[in-house]
N, C-alpha and C positions, 0 to 999 in steps of 0.2 A: 814292614813285613815283606817277606820274600815269597815267591810262588814256586812250588816244587811239584815234580811229578815222580811218583815211584811206581815202577812196574815190578810186580812180584809173580813168580811162578810157583803155584801151589800143587801139591801132590794130587794127581788126577783120580787116584783110587779112593780118595776120601769120600764118605757120604756127604750129601748136601748139608746136613745139620752141622757137621764138624767144620766144613769149609765156611759156612755162614758164621760160625763161632769165631774163626780166625779173622774174618773180615770185620765182624762186629767189634772185636777187641781192638783192631787197628783203627777203625773209625772213632771209637771211644777215646783213644789216646789223643786225637787231634784237638778237641776242645779242652781237654784237661791241661794240655801244654800251651793253651792260649792261641791255638790255630783255628783255621776255618776250612772246612771241607767244601771244595768246589764240586767235585764229581767223583763217583766211584763207578768205574766202567769195567764190567766183567766181559772179557773177550771169549771166554770159554776154553774148552780143551783143544789144544793144537799140538802138532808134531814138533818136537824139539830139534834144533839144528844138530845137537850132539847129545849123547847120553849123560844124564845128570842123576847121580845116586841110583844107578841101574834103571832109570825110567827113560822111555823114549817119547813119552807124551807129557804135557803139563797143562795145568789150568791157569790161564793168564788173567791177571787183574791189573788195571791201571787206576792209580789213586792220584787225583789232582787236588792239591791243597795249598793253603797259605800258612806261613808260620815262620818261626825263627830256627836257627841251627839246632837248638836243643830238642825241638820236635823231631827233626830228621834223625838225630842221634837216638832218640827213644824208639822211634819206629824201626830203625835198623837193628837196634839191640833186641827188640822183640822178635824180629824175623830171624836173627842169628840163633836165638834160644829155641825157637819153635821148629821141631823137625818136620812139620807139615809143609813148611816153606822151603822149596828146593833152591831157589835163587831169587835175588832182588837187585834192583838198580835204581838209584835216585838221581834225578837231573834237575838243575836249577833252571826254571823257565824265565823268571823275572826277578831282578834284584830289588826293585822298588814297586811292589804290587799295590794297587789301589783297591782295597777290599770293597769299598762302597761301589766302585765302578764294576767290579766283578759280580757283586750281588745284583746290580741292575742288569748286567748281561745274562745272569742266570734266570732272572724273572722274565726277561724278554725271550730267552730260549725256551723257557717252560711254556709261555703263552703261545709261541709259534708251534711248539710240539702239540699243544692241546688243540690249536686251530687246525693243524694238519690231521690230527686224529678225528676231529669233528667232520672235516671235509671228506675223509675216507669213509667214515660211517655214513655220511649223507649219500655218497656215491653208491655204497652197498645197498642202502634203503631204496635208492632210485632204481638200481638194477633189479632188486626184488620186486619193486612196484611195476617196472616194465615187464618183467617176466610174468607177473600176475595178470597184467593187462593183455599181454600177448596170449596167455592161456585162455583168458575170457573171450578174446576175439576169435580164437580158434574154435572154442566151443560154440560161439554164436554162428560162425561160418558153417560148422557142421550141422547145426540146427536148421539154418536156412537151406542148406543143401538137401537135408532130409525132407523139409517141407516142399522144396521144389520138385524132388523126385516123386513125392506123393501126389502133388497136384498136376504134374506135367503129363499131358495127354499128347500122344503123337497125332498131329493133324493128318487127315486123309490127303494123299498125294494126288495132285491133279496130273493128268497125263499131258496136258497142254503146257507148253512153256510160255513165258511172257510175250514172246514175239510171234507166237502162233496166231494171235487174234488180228495181227496186221497183215494185210494182203501183200504179197511180194511185189505186185505191180501197182502199188498204191501211188497216187500222184505226188505225195509228199517226198517219197524216196526218189522219184524220177526228177523232181524239181531240184533237189539238192545235187543230184548227179549232173544235171545239165548245167547248173550254175558253175560248178567246178570246172567242167569241160570248157565253157565259154571263157572263163577267166584265164585259164591256162593258155588258150588259143590267142587271146589278145596280148598276153605277155610275150609270147613267142614272136608275134607279128611286130611288136614294138622293138624287140631286140634285133630283128632282121633289118629294120630300117635304119 
């Protein structure tokens, strides 16, 4: 089996239902012709490099599938008949594609995508929980502040400072001063000698 990729540009003015119908018919062709759909990737509406059928924009779709040449012929025949498809191109990705290996890769990719989605959801829940905790903490802080304002009484101010009760000529202060003077004097005398 070979692996192919077909990129189709569909008319961007189609309603979603009609576009979905075109894609559904294309994906239904793959198993009928003995193929296997790997991925259907819708890129969305984009600006065209040049005008096609008087359209400057197109809806891009990438179809990744495995099958034989007859499957590619049938998909391209369908695209040629349908006026909703502006342009298409098919590229051979692998000559000998291992379908079982591709299925395993798909399962792995799907589980990784689910794990990533679960991680993002957990982060969102954590952010919401942190926001709720922060809000609760703010409310509690406001309550504590209100309680503090209600019970806070301004103490009477003493006219005396903390140093007013010590006499300026107290022996403790003089002792300290004399000790400093004596040590300085002895240091100077030692340097002179």
